[in-house]
C-alpha positions as CSV (number, residue, x, y, z in Angstrom):
1,X,-0.2,-12.1,-3.0
2,X,0.0,-8.7,-2.1
3,X,-2.6,-6.0,-0.7
4,X,-2.2,-3.1,-3.0
5,X,-4.6,-1.0,-1.3
6,X,-7.1,-1.0,1.5
7,X,-9.6,1.5,2.5
8,X,-12.7,0.5,4.9
9,X,-14.9,-1.9,2.7
10,X,-12.5,-1.9,0.0
11,X,-9.6,-4.0,-0.8
12,X,-7.3,-4.6,-3.8
13,X,-5.3,-7.7,-4.2
14,X,-2.5,-8.3,-6.5
15,X,-1.1,-11.8,-7.6
16,X,0.6,-13.2,-10.6
17,X,-2.0,-16.3,-10.3
18,X,-5.0,-13.7,-10.8
19,X,-3.5,-13.1,-14.5
20,X,-5.0,-16.5,-15.5
21,X,-8.7,-16.0,-16.2
22,X,-10.0,-19.2,-15.0
23,X,-8.0,-18.6,-11.6
24,X,-9.5,-15.1,-11.3
25,X,-13.1,-16.1,-12.0
26,X,-12.6,-19.0,-9.4
27,X,-11.5,-16.6,-6.6
28,X,-14.3,-14.2,-7.9
29,X,-17.2,-17.0,-7.5
30,X,-15.8,-18.1,-4.1
31,X,-15.6,-14.4,-2.7
32,X,-19.0,-13.9,-4.0
33,X,-20.3,-16.5,-1.8
34,X,-19.0,-15.2,1.5
35,X,-21.5,-13.2,3.3
36,X,-20.8,-9.4,3.6
37,X,-18.9,-9.4,0.0
38,X,-20.9,-7.1,-2.1
39,X,-18.8,-6.9,-5.3
40,X,-15.8,-8.6,-6.6
41,X,-14.0,-7.5,-9.8
42,X,-11.3,-9.2,-11.4
43,X,-8.8,-7.8,-13.9
44,X,-6.8,-10.8,-15.5
45,X,-4.8,-8.3,-17.5
46,X,-3.0,-6.8,-14.6
47,X,-3.6,-9.8,-12.2
48,X,-5.7,-7.8,-9.7
49,X,-8.8,-8.5,-7.7
50,X,-11.1,-5.5,-6.2
51,X,-13.4,-6.7,-3.4
52,X,-16.0,-4.4,-2.1
53,X,-17.5,-5.9,1.4
54,X,-19.5,-4.6,4.5
55,X,-17.2,-4.8,7.4
56,X,-19.9,-5.3,9.7
57,X,-20.6,-8.6,7.9
58,X,-17.2,-9.7,6.5
59,X,-13.8,-9.7,8.1
60,X,-11.0,-8.8,6.2
61,X,-8.8,-11.3,7.7
62,X,-11.5,-14.0,6.5
63,X,-11.3,-12.6,2.8
64,X,-7.7,-12.6,2.8
65,X,-7.5,-16.0,4.1
66,X,-10.0,-17.4,1.5
67,X,-7.9,-15.6,-1.4
68,X,-4.9,-16.8,0.0
69,X,-6.0,-20.6,0.3
70,X,-7.3,-20.3,-3.2
71,X,-4.1,-19.0,-4.6
72,X,-1.7,-20.9,-2.4
73,X,0.1,-17.8,-1.9
74,X,1.0,-15.9,1.4
75,X,-0.4,-12.5,2.4
76,X,1.6,-9.3,2.1
77,X,0.2,-6.2,3.1
78,X,1.9,-3.6,1.1
79,X,2.8,-0.2,2.1
80,X,-0.5,1.4,0.5
81,X,-2.6,-0.8,2.5
82,X,-3.0,1.8,5.1
83,X,-6.1,2.4,7.1
84,X,-6.4,6.2,7.3
85,X,-9.5,6.0,9.7
86,X,-11.0,3.8,12.2
87,X,-9.1,1.9,15.0
88,X,-6.5,-1.0,15.1
89,X,-7.2,-4.1,17.0
90,X,-5.5,-2.8,20.1
91,X,-8.3,-0.1,20.4
92,X,-5.9,2.9,19.5
93,X,-6.6,5.1,16.6
94,X,-5.1,3.7,13.3
95,X,-2.2,6.2,11.9
96,X,-1.7,6.9,8.3
97,X,1.8,5.8,8.6
98,X,1.1,2.7,10.5
99,X,1.5,-0.5,8.1
100,X,-0.8,-3.4,8.8
101,X,0.6,-6.6,8.5
102,X,-1.0,-10.0,9.0
103,X,0.7,-11.7,11.5
104,X,-1.5,-14.3,13.4
105,X,-4.3,-11.6,13.1
106,X,-2.3,-8.9,14.8
107,X,-1.7,-5.0,13.6
108,X,2.0,-4.2,14.0
109,X,3.3,-0.6,13.4
110,X,6.2,0.4,11.5
111,X,9.5,0.6,13.4
112,X,9.8,4.2,14.8
113,X,13.3,4.7,13.5
114,X,12.1,3.8,9.8
115,X,9.1,6.2,10.4
116,X,11.4,9.1,11.3
117,X,13.6,8.4,8.6
118,X,10.6,8.3,6.1
119,X,9.4,11.6,7.1
120,X,12.9,13.2,7.3
121,X,13.2,12.0,3.6
122,X,10.0,13.8,2.6
123,X,10.7,16.9,4.3
124,X,14.1,16.9,2.8
125,X,12.8,16.3,-0.6
126,X,10.2,19.0,-0.1
127,X,12.6,21.5,1.4
128,X,15.5,21.1,-1.2
129,X,13.1,21.2,-4.2
130,X,11.6,24.7,-2.6
131,X,15.2,25.8,-2.2
132,X,16.2,25.0,-6.1
133,X,13.0,26.7,-7.2
134,X,13.6,29.9,-5.1
135,X,17.4,29.7,-6.3
136,X,16.4,29.4,-9.8
137,X,14.0,32.3,-9.6
138,X,16.9,34.7,-8.0
139,X,19.3,33.4,-10.6
140,X,21.5,31.6,-8.1
141,X,22.8,28.9,-10.4
142,X,25.2,27.1,-7.8
143,X,22.6,26.9,-4.9
144,X,20.1,25.7,-7.5
145,X,22.3,22.9,-8.9
146,X,23.4,21.9,-5.2
147,X,19.7,21.8,-3.9
148,X,18.6,20.0,-7.1
149,X,21.3,17.3,-6.8
150,X,20.2,16.8,-3.1
151,X,16.6,16.4,-4.1
152,X,17.6,13.8,-6.8
153,X,19.4,12.0,-4.1
154,X,16.6,12.1,-1.8
155,X,14.3,11.0,-4.4
156,X,16.3,8.1,-5.5
157,X,16.6,6.8,-1.9
158,X,12.8,7.3,-1.7
159,X,12.2,5.5,-4.9
160,X,14.5,2.7,-4.0
161,X,12.7,2.1,-0.7
162,X,9.6,1.7,-2.7
163,X,10.5,-0.1,-5.5
164,X,8.5,-3.3,-4.7
165,X,5.3,-1.3,-4.6
166,X,6.3,0.4,-7.8
167,X,6.6,-2.4,-9.9
168,X,3.9,-4.8,-8.0
């Protein structure tokens, strides 16, 4: 079970078990009985579940635990499940690059080295693309090709690191 997206009061869950219409309906009915859950939309075609809930009345962990028990699957907080506002459990502001993982109810940050690598990779892609476009405008073919190859290498690494999320 993967948490595909997480925004305050809204969570999308994906799992192959949700592709079974009966299982998706069972999860939907169970969650609608949970206090604070206002809406549950199941999409058996892609195996996803969209849950809208009131944070004051229903805790995310409780919702995830209920779905996890029904599907008999472990919770995996995907990279896209990043709260952009609000606070983490430790009282410090949640940051866009922080990845929430459900490890005994605690919020853990991404390793600083991984975070730096991601930032540098993104900056490298953007700058090599910019250099490539400028070189093309000024008819500097060798620089254009070199910066284009660098962009493709960085993009390939970026795509490889996020392959699980792309094909979930």
